[in-house]
Steps between C-alpha positions, in 0.01 A plus 500: 500500500636838406479798730593865547652437840858608427388818322260599777754418768761718329250787463443489875876479560462181697771238517406137459557460873278800580216348300558156649476648849178685415324183384672260742688278254867440425701711257546183294121482457497854360785415265316190376180699450678773306661245270175312444627180660237498772126568500377658822223366717183706478572640847850611399370651175251709697765609754730610217221685322411677824860622541488658154139617536394324180275208416641149469418520128711814463799332664478151351440416134301183457469319171335170418843373391619540860234258622668158505231321704 
């Protein structure tokens, strides 16, 4: 799943660690999210969206091709 996480984080001048602390995950989780190697839980997606004051849909880009179920 693609996302705008790195761009939004940079606009807010947050480090990966700053963001990780705000949403209570590890810095490695933020790195994995930014590189598209990890899809967040719905709870984490909402916490991240809340930090950036955007909707989940504005932060994460879902496509049918991403759905491997």
